[in-house]
C-alpha positions in Angstrom: -14.0 9.2 -40.5 -12.8 11.5 -37.5 -15.8 13.3 -37.6 -17.9 9.7 -37.2 -15.9 8.7 -34.6 -16.3 11.7 -32.4 -19.9 11.4 -33.2 -20.2 7.9 -31.5 -17.8 8.6 -28.6 -20.2 11.7 -27.8 -23.0 9.6 -28.4 -22.3 6.9 -26.2 -20.8 9.9 -23.6 -23.9 11.4 -23.2 -25.6 8.1 -22.6 -23.6 7.3 -19.8 -21.9 4.4 -21.4 -18.2 3.5 -20.6 -16.2 3.9 -23.7 -12.9 2.0 -22.3 -11.8 0.3 -18.8 -8.3 0.0 -18.0 -6.1 -2.6 -17.5 -2.5 -3.8 -17.5 0.7 -2.0 -18.0 -1.1 1.6 -18.7 0.9 3.7 -21.5 1.3 7.5 -21.0 -1.6 10.0 -22.3 0.2 12.1 -25.1 3.0 14.3 -23.5 4.5 11.9 -21.0 1.7 13.0 -18.6 1.6 9.2 -17.9 0.3 9.4 -14.4 -3.4 10.6 -12.9 -1.7 10.3 -12.3 -1.6 10.0 -15.6 -0.9 6.4 -17.2 -0.1 4.5 -14.4 -3.2 5.5 -12.4 -5.1 4.6 -15.1 -3.5 1.2 -14.2 -4.3 1.6 -10.5 -7.9 2.4 -10.8 -8.8 -0.7 -12.8 -7.5 -2.5 -9.5 -8.7 -0.3 -6.7 -12.0 0.9 -7.7 -13.1 -2.3 -9.0 -12.7 -3.4 -5.6 -14.2 -0.1 -3.7 -17.6 -0.8 -6.3 -17.7 -4.4 -6.2 -19.2 -5.0 -9.4 -18.3 -5.4 -12.8 -17.4 -2.8 -15.9 -20.9 -4.4 -17.7 -22.6 -3.4 -14.6 -21.0 0.2 -14.4 -23.0 0.9 -17.8 -26.2 1.2 -15.8 -27.2 3.4 -13.1 -27.0 2.2 -9.4 -29.9 2.2 -7.5 -30.2 5.0 -4.9 -29.4 3.3 -1.8 -32.1 4.7 0.0 -34.8 3.1 -2.7 -35.9 7.0 -3.4 -36.0 8.2 -7.0 -35.0 12.0 -6.2 -32.3 12.4 -9.2 -29.9 11.2 -10.5 -25.9 12.9 -9.8 -23.9 12.4 -13.2 -20.3 11.6 -12.6 -17.7 12.0 -15.1 -14.0 10.3 -15.0 -11.3 9.0 -16.9 -10.6 6.1 -14.8 -13.5 4.1 -12.6 -11.4 5.1 -9.4 -13.6 8.0 -8.2 -16.6 6.4 -9.3 -15.8 3.5 -7.5 -15.1 5.5 -4.3 -18.8 7.2 -4.8 -20.5 4.0 -4.8 -18.6 3.2 -1.4 -19.8 6.7 -0.3 -23.6 5.4 -1.2 -23.2 2.3 0.2 -22.2 3.3 3.5 -24.7 6.2 3.6 -28.0 4.4 3.1 -30.3 7.4 3.7 -28.1 9.0 0.6 -31.1 9.9 -2.1 -29.5 10.0 -5.6 -28.8 7.7 -8.3 -25.1 7.8 -9.1 -24.7 7.7 -13.1 -21.2 7.0 -13.9 -19.6 7.9 -17.3 -16.1 6.6 -17.7 -14.0 7.5 -20.6 -10.1 6.5 -21.2 -7.7 9.4 -21.5 -6.2 7.2 -24.1 -6.3 8.6 -28.2 -7.4 12.4 -26.3 -11.3 11.0 -26.2 -12.0 12.2 -22.9 -11.4 16.2 -22.9 -14.0 16.8 -26.1 -16.1 14.5 -24.7 -16.3 16.0 -21.4 -16.4 19.8 -22.8 -19.2 18.9 -25.0 -21.1 17.5 -22.0 -20.4 20.7 -20.0 -21.5 22.9 -23.0 -24.5 21.3 -23.6 -26.1 21.2 -20.4 -29.4 19.4 -19.6 -30.4 16.8 -17.6 -27.3 14.8 -19.0 -24.6 17.0 -18.0 -21.6 16.2 -15.8 -22.8 17.2 -12.1 -19.3 15.9 -10.9 -16.1 15.6 -12.9 -12.5 14.9 -12.6 -9.2 16.4 -14.4 -5.5 14.8 -13.7 -2.8 17.1 -13.7 -1.8 17.0 -17.7 -4.9 18.6 -18.2 -6.5 20.1 -15.0 -5.8 23.6 -15.1 -7.8 24.1 -18.4 -10.7 23.2 -15.9 -9.8 25.0 -12.8 -8.3 28.5 -14.5 -8.2 27.9 -18.0 -10.6 28.1 -21.3 -13.5 25.8 -19.4 -13.2 27.3 -15.9 -16.5 29.3 -16.2 -18.1 25.8 -15.8 -16.8 25.0 -12.4 -18.8 25.9 -9.4 -16.1 27.5 -6.5 -16.0 24.9 -3.3 -17.3 28.0 -1.3 -20.4 27.9 -3.5 -20.7 24.2 -2.5 -21.5 25.5 0.8 -17.4 24.3 2.0 -15.6 26.9 4.4 -12.2 25.8 2.3 -9.8 28.3 4.1 -10.6 26.2 7.8 -11.1 23.1 6.0 -7.5 23.2 4.3 -6.0 24.4 7.0 -7.7 21.4 9.4 -6.6 18.5 6.8 -3.0 20.2 6.3 -4.0 20.0 2.2 -0.7 20.9 0.6 -0.4 23.9 -1.1 0.3 22.8 -4.4 -2.8 21.1 -4.4 -4.8 24.0 -4.0 -2.7 26.4 -6.0 -3.6 24.1 -9.1 -7.1 24.3 -8.1 -7.6 27.6 -7.6 -9.4 29.8 -10.4 -8.0 33.5 -11.6 -10.3 35.0 -9.2 -8.5 33.2 -6.6 -11.2 30.6 -5.5 -10.5 27.0 -5.1 -12.5 25.1 -7.9 -10.7 21.9 -7.6 -9.1 19.5 -4.9 -7.5 16.1 -5.3 -7.7 13.5 -2.9 -3.7 12.3 -3.3 -0.8 13.8 -2.6 1.9 13.4 -5.0 4.6 14.8 -4.0 7.8 12.7 -4.8 10.9 11.3 -3.3 13.8 9.4 -4.6 13.1 5.6 -4.7 16.1 3.1 -4.6 17.6 -0.5 -4.4 18.5 -1.4 -1.2 20.8 -4.1 -2.5 22.8 -1.6 -4.6 23.0 1.2 -2.1 24.9 -1.6 0.3 27.2 -2.6 -2.5 27.9 1.1 -3.8 27.5 2.9 -0.7 28.0 0.6 1.6 24.7 1.2 3.7 20.8 1.5 2.6 20.0 3.8 5.6 17.6 6.5 4.0 18.5 9.3 5.6 22.2 8.2 4.9 21.3 7.7 0.8 19.6 10.8 1.0 23.1 12.9 2.2 24.9 10.8 -0.5 22.4 12.1 -3.6 21.9 15.7 -1.9 17.9 15.0 -0.9 16.7 18.1 0.0 20.0 20.5 -1.2 18.1 21.9 -4.3 20.8 20.8 -6.1 21.9 18.0 -8.5 25.7 18.3 -7.5 25.6 15.4 -4.8 23.1 13.6 -7.7 25.6 13.5 -10.5 28.6 12.4 -8.0 26.5 9.3 -6.9 26.2 8.6 -10.5 29.9 8.5 -11.5 30.2 5.9 -8.0 27.6 3.7 -9.4 28.9 4.0 -12.9 32.3 2.9 -11.8 30.6 -0.4 -10.4 28.5 -1.1 -13.8 25.5 0.5 -12.0 23.0 2.9 -14.0 21.8 5.9 -11.4 18.3 5.8 -13.2 16.4 3.9 -16.0 16.5 6.5 -18.3 16.0 10.6 -18.7 12.2 10.5 -18.0 12.9 9.5 -15.0 14.3 12.9 -14.0 12.4 14.9 -16.4 9.3 14.9 -14.0 11.6 16.1 -11.3 12.9 19.2 -13.4 9.4 20.0 -14.8 7.5 20.4 -11.3 10.4 22.2 -9.8 11.2 24.5 -12.3 10.4 28.1 -11.5 8.3 29.3 -14.5 5.8 27.6 -17.1 6.0 27.1 -20.5 4.1 30.5 -21.4 5.3 34.0 -19.5 2.4 36.4 -18.6 1.7 37.6 -21.9 0.9 34.1 -23.1 4.4 33.8 -25.1 6.6 30.4 -24.8 9.4 30.2 -23.0 12.0 27.9 -21.3 12.7 28.1 -18.0 16.3 27.9 -17.2 15.9 24.3 -15.1 14.2 22.9 -17.9 16.6 24.1 -20.5 19.2 22.4 -18.2 17.5 19.4 -18.8 18.9 19.5 -22.6 22.2 19.0 -20.9 21.0 16.3 -17.9 19.6 14.2 -20.7 22.8 14.2 -22.7 25.4 13.5 -19.8 22.9 10.2 -18.7 23.6 8.9 -22.4 27.2 9.7 -23.2 28.4 8.8 -19.7 26.5 5.7 -19.1 24.5 6.7 -16.5 21.3 5.5 -17.3 20.0 2.7 -19.8 18.6 4.9 -21.9 14.9 3.8 -21.8 11.8 5.8 -22.3 9.3 5.9 -19.5 6.3 3.8 -20.1 8.1 1.4 -22.6 9.1 -2.2 -22.0 12.6 -1.6 -21.5 11.7 0.7 -18.7 9.5 -1.8 -17.2 12.5 -4.3 -17.3 14.7 -2.2 -14.7 12.4 -2.2 -12.2 12.5 -6.1 -12.5 16.5 -5.9 -12.4 16.4 -7.0 -16.4 18.0 -4.2 -17.9 21.4 -3.6 -19.6 22.6 -2.4 -16.4 21.4 -2.4 -12.7 19.5 0.4 -12.0 19.9 2.5 -9.1 16.3 4.2 -8.8 13.1 6.0 -9.9 11.9 9.6 -9.3 8.4 9.3 -8.0 5.2 9.5 -5.4 3.7 6.4 -3.8 1.2 5.7 -6.7 4.4 4.7 -8.9 5.6 2.5 -5.9 2.0 0.9 -5.7 0.9 0.9 -9.3 3.9 0.5 -11.3 7.0 -0.5 -9.3 5.6 -3.4 -7.3 3.7 -4.6 -10.6 6.6 -4.9 -12.2 9.4 -5.8 -10.1 9.1 -9.6 -10.9 7.6 -10.9 -7.3 5.1 -10.6 -5.0 6.8 -11.2 -1.7 10.3 -10.5 -0.5 12.9 -12.6 -2.2 11.1 -13.0 -5.2 12.2 -10.3 -8.4 13.4 -7.0 -6.5 10.1 -7.2 -4.1 11.1 -6.3 -0.7 14.3 -4.7 -2.3 13.3 -1.1 -2.1 13.5 2.4 0.0 12.6 5.9 -0.7 14.2 9.3 0.7 14.6 12.7 -0.3 14.9 13.9 -4.0 17.4 16.5 -4.4 14.7 18.8 -5.3 10.8 19.2 -4.3 8.2 18.2 -7.1 5.3 16.2 -7.5 3.9 14.4 -10.4 0.3 13.5 -11.4 -3.2 13.6 -9.5 -6.6 13.8 -9.9 -9.1 16.7 -9.0 -12.7 16.5 -8.3 -14.9 19.5 -9.6 -18.6 20.3 -9.4 -20.8 21.9 -12.0 -22.1 25.3 -11.3 -24.8 24.8 -13.6 -26.3 22.0 -11.8 -29.5 21.4 -10.4 -29.7 24.0 -7.2 -31.3 20.4 -5.3 -27.9 18.1 -6.1 -25.5 20.8 -4.3 -26.0 19.8 -0.8 -25.4 16.2 -2.1 -22.8 16.6 -4.2 -20.9 18.8 -1.8 -21.0 15.7 0.6 -19.3 13.5 -1.5 -16.8 16.0 -2.7 -16.3 17.2 0.7 -16.2 13.4 1.9 -13.4 12.6 -0.8 -10.7 15.5 -0.5 -11.0 17.4 2.5 -12.5 14.9 5.2 -9.7 14.1 7.3 -11.3 11.9 10.2 -11.3 8.2 10.6 -14.5 7.9 8.1 -13.6 10.1 5.5 -12.0 8.7 2.1 -8.3 9.7 2.7 -8.0 7.8 6.2 -9.2 4.8 4.4 -7.2 5.2 1.2 -4.0 5.9 3.0 -4.4 2.6 5.4 -5.5 0.1 2.7 -9.1 0.1 4.4 -11.4 1.5 1.9 -12.7 -2.2 1.3 -11.6 -3.9 4.2 -8.0 -4.8 6.1 -5.0 -5.6 3.6 -5.6 -2.9 0.6 -3.3 -0.8 -1.0 -1.8 1.9 1.2 -1.3 5.0 -0.5 -0.1 8.9 0.1 -3.4 11.3 0.1 -4.1 14.9 -0.2 -4.4 15.6 3.7 -1.6 15.8 6.2 -3.2 15.4 9.0 -4.2 11.9 7.8 -0.8 11.0 6.9 0.4 11.9 10.2 -1.8 9.6 12.3 -1.7 6.7 9.5 0.7 3.9 9.0 2.6 3.9 5.6 4.7 1.0 6.3 5.3 -1.6 3.4 6.4 -5.0 3.0 8.0 -3.6 -0.5 10.0 -1.2 0.9 11.1 -3.2 3.4 9.1 -2.1 5.9 9.9 1.4 5.5 7.1 4.0 6.4 6.9 5.6 3.1 4.6 8.5 5.0 8.0 9.9 6.6 9.2 10.9 3.7 6.2 11.7 1.7 4.8 13.9 4.0 7.2 16.6 3.8 7.6 15.9 -0.1 4.3 17.0 -0.6 5.4 20.6 0.9 8.0 21.0 -1.2 6.3 20.4 -4.4 5.2 23.6 -6.8 2.2 24.4 -8.4 2.7 27.6 -9.9 4.4 26.5 -12.8 2.2 25.2 -14.8 -0.2 26.1 -17.9 -3.1 24.2 -19.8 -0.8 23.5 -22.4 1.7 21.3 -20.4 0.3 18.0 -22.1 1.2 18.8 -25.4 4.2 20.9 -25.0 6.1 18.7 -22.8 5.6 16.1 -25.7 7.4 18.4 -28.0 10.3 19.6 -25.9 10.9 16.3 -24.7 11.0 14.5 -28.4 13.5 17.7 -29.0 15.6 16.4 -25.8 15.8 13.0 -27.0 16.9 13.8 -30.2 19.9 16.4 -29.0 21.0 13.3 -26.4 21.1 10.8 -29.1 23.3 13.0 -31.4 20.5 14.0 -33.9 20.8 17.5 -33.9 22.7 20.5 -32.1 21.7 22.0 -28.7 20.5 24.9 -30.7 18.6 23.1 -33.4 16.8 21.2 -30.7 16.0 24.3 -28.9 14.9 26.1 -32.1 13.0 23.0 -33.6 11.0 23.2 -30.2 9.8 26.7 -30.8 8.8 26.0 -34.0 6.7 22.9 -33.5 4.7 24.8 -30.7 4.3 27.4 -32.9 2.8 25.4 -35.6 0.7 22.9 -33.6 -0.2 24.9 -30.7 0.2 29.2 -32.1 2.0 30.0 -29.5 4.9 32.0 -30.3 8.4 32.9 -28.5 8.9 36.6 -27.9 
């Protein structure tokens, strides 16, 4: 049955049929990787790219007509949401001399369908092979520096002066590190910046701390200190007022995971547990035992309920990047304007530790027809590196990709964000770029492995069991190592 299902998936994929769309409150991909930013961006893409493409899902199953009316070939684009295909449709619409048909294949990451189909298409080659393909943070290392890196064309081979252009656009180092292959060449870059901040409720801040000023709240929670000490002091103060500092341990996990010094594998490929990640066992248990959270699990109904202040206790805040505000908090806040639900009752400040969460990287297939290289370069450059007012990132940051009034987002180019207005009514008029620009410089992209999606899922299951009192700390670690060995064949030393 599984073989038949995969055969159907691959058959549909190779004929560029969209297998799945995105909509509603997205569930995470395996391994709690939810953004792309994992699952939350699956939701985001359904809204933003639909507008960008200005076409229906049914229409997307057909190849677009070249804007020039010519027939000089097709560029095959593979993605897990319609966000990037929508951007490319916009590029084609704005460049009437572009001579290629864009043929998009979109396969959702749910049920793990995207990666096997993409791998098969890259390996099969031929006329239907991907020319441009996307990978999210949960699995991008597999394609940029892991098992599938040999299919990626370094950006320099596309004709991009990568050092000069990343410097001019002020692309965050973590994003470059993630997209750099084992030979030191950049294979992939993103268009988003997903450095994280602490996103908090203004009304709770005023009630408990006497101020909602971001600079003051940052000091209270230890923003930028590299330590959790003040954050836990704030948790105690909030608890005395009957408030939770976070909704669940998942709100802390992404900050812990991406601020750790080491990844899940050592230099020999053996399993290791960074001390900061091991400390998450104690963090989760303290949140539970001290009543500092509502013990929710991210991407579940109770987590969303806390965003609209309908949980067991009022929740002070969430850790995340800009996409969490736009595509998760805002749609689940219980209102659409100030005074409705928690809309307008939010602000952002520095996180105690630097981290990132999610993102989408673009890669080019080194086996594409040579005639396509220049056009593929133009598309990828426009999306990932163009910091002019005509580039994708300026329009994306200012919400003008499809005209005024669109969703503003944090983008990869610091140059763009420095000249853009990130003010949001949802944040009480605060300019989110004042905090997200520096946040992107604190993120670390050197602590990831291509197995993170699966290992994270196993780790968090064991942490939850320990925090709930179902097993000892020692047994949680032992069971984690055994499960990783059994499922992935990766052993601890």
